[in-house]
N, C-alpha and C positions, 0 to 999 in steps of 0.2 A: 576417408572418414564418412560415416553415415549418421545423419541427424534425423531421428524419428520425430515426427510432429503430429500431434493429434489434430486432425482437420476438423473434428466435430466439437472441439473444446472451446467454450467461451460463449458469452451472451450473443455475439454476432457471427457465430460460426455457421456454415463453413466459409462464407464469402470473404470475411476479413482475413481468415487464416490462409486461404488460397492467395489473396492479394499480398499478404505479408510474406509468404513463402516465395512468391514471384519476385518481390523486392529484394529479399535476402539472397536469392539465387544469383543475383548480379554482383554481390559483394563477397561471396564465399571464395575460398581458395579453389584452385582447379581440381584438386583431388577430393573435394567435399561433395556429398550428395545429400539432398533432402529427401526423406521418405515420408510422404504424406499418407496418413491412415484415416480412412473414412468411408462413407457410403458412396459407392462409385457414381451412381446417377445424380448425386447431389454435388459432388466435388469436381469431377472431370469437366463437365460442361462449362464451369466457371472460367476455365482457362481460355475459352473461345474469345471472350471479351478482352483478354490480355494478349491476344495474338498467338496463342498456343502454349502448350506446356514445354518449358525449357528442358534441355537434355539432362541437366543435373538435378531434376526432380523426378523421383520414382513414386509409384502409387501402390498401396496395399489396401484391398477392400476389407471393410469391417461392416457387418450388417446391423450392429447394435450401437446404441449411444447411451452412456451414463449421464443422465441429466444433472444439472447444477444442484437440484434440490433432493436428489436421491440419497438414501442412506448408504454410505460407502461400504460398510461391512456386509451389507446384503447385496449390493449391486455387483461388487467384484466377483463373487463366486457364481452369481446367477447370470451375469451377462459376459460369458466367456468370449463372445465374438464382438465385444465392444472395442471401440478405437483405443480406449485406455488400456484394457487388458492386452490387446494385441501389441501395443507399444511396449509394455513391460515384457511381454514374451520375446519380442525382438531384442530388447536390451539383455535379457537373461540368457538368450541363446547366441549372443554376440552378432546378431543380425543388425545391430545398431550400436553406436558408441555413446549415444546420449539420447534421452527421450524427454520431450518437453510438451506441455499442454497448458492452455488457459482455461481448462475445464474444471470439474469438481475437485477442489483442493483436498477434501477428505479422501476421495478415491485415489488421488495421486499418492497420498501418504500411506493409505492402506495397501495400495498396490506395491509401493516401495518395500514396506515391511514384510509382506507375505510372498512377494515374487522374487525380488533380488535380495531381500533380507538385510537387517542391520549388520554392520561390520562387527566381527567378534570382539567383545570387550566394550563396545559402545552401549551404554545403558539405554539411551533414547536418541534417535536421530532428531535433528532440528532443522528449521528453515532459516536461512540467512537472508536478511533483507538489507536495504541500503538507505542511509539517511545522509542528506547533503551536509557538507561543512563549508563554512565561509571561505576556507582556503581553496575551494574549487574541486575538492575531492569528496569521496563518499566514505562515511563510516560504515563498517559492517555491523549490523544489528542482529543479535541472535539470543533468543529465539523470537520469531514473529508470529507464532500461533500454533505450532505443532504440539506444544506441551504447556498447558496453562497451570499445571501444578508440578513443581519440581523439587528435588532434593538438592542439597549443596553439591553433591558429587556430580550430579547431572550438569549443573551450571559450570562446574569446573571443566568437564569434558567439552561443553560448548565453547569455552574460552580456548581450549587447546585446538579444537577443530577450526574455529573461526580464525585463530592466529595463523594456522597453516594456509587457510583460504586467502586471507588478506595479504600474507607474504607473497603468495604465488600470483594473485590477481593484480596487486598494486606494486609488486616489486619492492616491498618493504622488508628490510633485513630482520628487524625484531619489532613487529607491530605492537603498538601501545594498547594494552587491554584495560578498559575501564568498566567498573561495575555500576550500573544504574542504581542510584540510591537517593534518599531524601536529605542527605547531608554529606559533607566531606569526611567527617570523623569516622574512623573505622568501627566504632561501637554503635553508630547510628543504624536505623532501619529495622526491618522485621527480623525474626529469629532466623529465617532462611537466608537473608542477605548478610546478616552479621556472621553467620557460620561460613557462608560462601567467601566472604572477604578474607577470612583466615586461611582458607584453602588456597585461594588465588595468591595471597601474600607469600605463602610457603612454596608455591609451585615454581621450580626453577626452569621449567620448559617454556614459560611465557614471560612477557615483559609487562607485569602488572603495575599500573600507575595510580591505582586507588579508585575511590568513588567518584562518580560523575553525577552531578545534580541535573535536574530538568532544565535549568537555565543555561547549562553548558553543553546540551545535546548537539547543538550546531557549531560549537566552537572547535578549534583544532587541538583538543586536549587528549584525544585518544584516536586510535584507528579502528578499534573494535569495541562495541558496547554490549555488555552481557546482561541479560535479564531473562525472566521466564516468559513463556509465550503470551500470557495475559497482558503483562506490561508492554511487551514488544509489539503486540498487535495494536494496542491503543496508541503507542507512539507512532507506529508506521501509518495508521489511518488518520491520525491527527496531522501528520506531515503531508499526506496526500490531499488534505483539504486546503492547504495553503495556496497551491498553484491556481485552482479555479477561483478562489476568493480574490487573489491579487489580480488575476486576469480580468475579472469582472470590474475591478476598480481601475483598470488600465495602467497597472503597475507591474511590469514583468521585466526584470533584468536577468543577467546571466545566472545569478544565484537563485532567484525565484524559479527560473526555468528548470533548474535541477530537481525541483520538487515534483515536476510532472513525471508520474511513474512510467510514462511511455519511454522516457529517455533510457531507462535501465532495461525494461522489458520483462524481467522475471527474477525469481529467487530460487537458488539451488537448495535441495535437501542434502544436508551434510550428515554423514554417518551411516550411509547405506552402501552396499556393494555394487555401485554403478552410478552413472552421472544422470541426475534427474533435475529438471528445472520446471518450476511452476510459474505460469504467467497470470496476469490480472484478468479476472472474469470479464471485465468491460474493455478488454484490449481492442484497439484499432489495428489497422494493417501495419502502422508504423511500430506499435508496441510488439506485434507479432514478429516483425522483422528483427527488432532488437532482441527479443527473446531467443530467436534462432541464432543470432550472432553471439549472444552471451553463451548459449549452449555449445556452440562451436569452440569458443575460447575455453570453457570449462573442460570439455572433452579432451582438447589438445593438451591442456596442462595436467590432465590426469589427477585431479583433486582427490577423487575417491581413493585412488591407489596410494596417494601420498598419506592420506589419513589412515588408511589400512596399514601401511608400512610403519607409521608412527605408533600405532596401537600395538603392533607386533613387537616392536623394540621395547615398549613399555612392559609387555608381559614376559619378556625373557628374564 
């Protein structure tokens, strides 16, 4: 298995990406290979301080970089020799089984849509995030920023895709699906959420358990939380603020530690024809390592194929 990694992606690239890849190389299975993509004279010398490049890390040169502040729809077609475009090219041509980057999120989304394309039947791909639960596990939160405006049918598909993902990743037979709302009653909420509630309630492919209020987000009432990307992004970034606040006050237990985004490493894009993982822009070497390990797990479980197969069965 080959895991393509954008060596130039992130606020502290390429140094932390090389260091993270080096750490991950020690934990991968024997038949796994990391394919680092980046500017040769900036990436390869960094291995000298680490004792040399491990045998399970390959390198592909890319002469361009898509910056964190660049407009993705302009950068993708204009910078064809960038590390992100080359990563998607490897994924599209089966030169890699998964592609991950802590770089420009918009470019990763645009690259997914225009290079490997959405799965037929999927209205909009989404990004799945992770929120800690008091039980010691993570809720899957979807969407966390790809789609700030959604229709009920889009949220219903998010529920179906995230259910497959949660079942596969966490080994849950029928993951509990909760709809983020302002009250428990099914008539509560916006027009979008009220309509979505009815769709989820009638959907026999998922295990819908009803609305989940804000105070229940970290409780063990669901395994998947569904919302549009606006709400999801606010929830995710609010959760990311908890760890540094608690650490500053010298209060970090096992539960608080789960709020540190480094522990997960990344978020997959669900609903496209390939395995894609987006890391945090501020990733450290530990976060990069965990992003790569998550990418390995997602590729081996073939989440994208399972979602595609489920969509195919639906359309028959």
